[in-house]
N, C-alpha and C positions, 0 to 999 in steps of 0.2 A: 479314183486314185487322186490324192493330193500330194504334191511334192513338198510343200512347206506351209508354215502358219499363215502367211499372207494369202495364199490361194484358198485355204480353208476359211479364213475370215471373210474373204470376198464372196465365196459361195453362200455362207450363212447370212451375211448382210443382205444379199439379194433375196434369199428365201429362208428365213429362220425355221420354217416347218420341216426343212430337210432333215433335221436331227431326229425327227420321229420316224423317218422312212429310209434313211441311208446310213450306212456305216462308212465313214471316211477312213481309208487305209493309205499307207505310204508305200506299198508295193503292189504290183499288178497281181490280180487274182483272176484265174481263168474260170469261167462258168461253163454251162448254165447251172443255176441253182433252183431248188424247189423249196417251198415252205416246210419248215419243221413243225412238228406237232407234239403235244404232250410233254412240253419242256418243263423241267423242274430243276431247281438249284437248292442245295442243302449245304449249310456251313457245318463243317466238321473240324475237329482239332487239327490245326496246321494244313487244312485243305478245304477246297470247295468241291463238292460232288455235283456233277451235272448229268442229267438224263434227258433224253429226247428220242424221237423217232422221225424217220424221213423216208420218203419213197425214192430218194436219189441223193444228190449232194446238196447239203444245206449249210447255212451259217446261223450262229446264235450270237447276238451281241449281249454280253453280260455286264451288269452294273458292278463290275469288279475292276479296280485299278490295275492296268497292265504293268507287268514287270517281266524282264527276262528271267527272273528267278522262279516264275511259275512254269511247271511242265505238266503235261497231261499224262496220266498213267497209261492211256492207250496211245501207242506210238503212231497210229493212223490219224489221230486228231491233230490238226494244226492249231496253234495258239499264236495269235498276232495282235498287234496294237491297232486300235481303231479310234478315230475321233480324238486324238491326242492322249486320252487317259484310259479308255475302256479296253476290255478284253474281248476279242472276237474268236469264236471257235468255228472251225470248218470240219465237217464230218460227213459220213455217208452211212445210210441205213440206221441202225440202232446205236445210240450214244449212251454210254454209261462209263463215265471217266471221272477221275479225281484230278483236280488241279492242285498239285503239291507245291509247296513253298520250299525252295532249296536255297538257303542263304545262311551263312554265319560269318562272323568277322575274322575268324582264324583259318578258314579254308575256302569255302565256296563264296567268294565275293566278286568274282569277275562279272557275274550277271548284273550287278549294280553299276559297274563301269560301262557295260553295254547300254544300260538305261540312260546313263549320263550322256553317252555318245548320241543316242537318239534325241535327247532333249536339246543338245547343241545343234544337231542337224535341223531340228524344228524351230530353231532360233528362240527357244524358251529360256535358255541359260547361255552364258558366254564362257 
């Protein structure tokens, strides 16, 4: 867990290879975790579909920019920010979910305000 950008930067300056093996998150996550297998990601209209299998509780770090406007179609799947910009999924057993984009300027826009609040806490914007 990293609390702010300075801590993340210090960790990566000491060991840049950490990005290949660790997902830096801003909230505490309880383990233990087991490796996922057979993971796949498909881009669909207005969504990203993700499938995988696990013999327990697992995490998948996706090369998809995190936003609070993304929600998993499976309510048991956790969607959180990792490494400043990426999306991390936490699931157990079989995963087959769609990450749906919920945002529009005239109704559902509070998710973007939560994104801005995150960026301010991370000291990326003022």
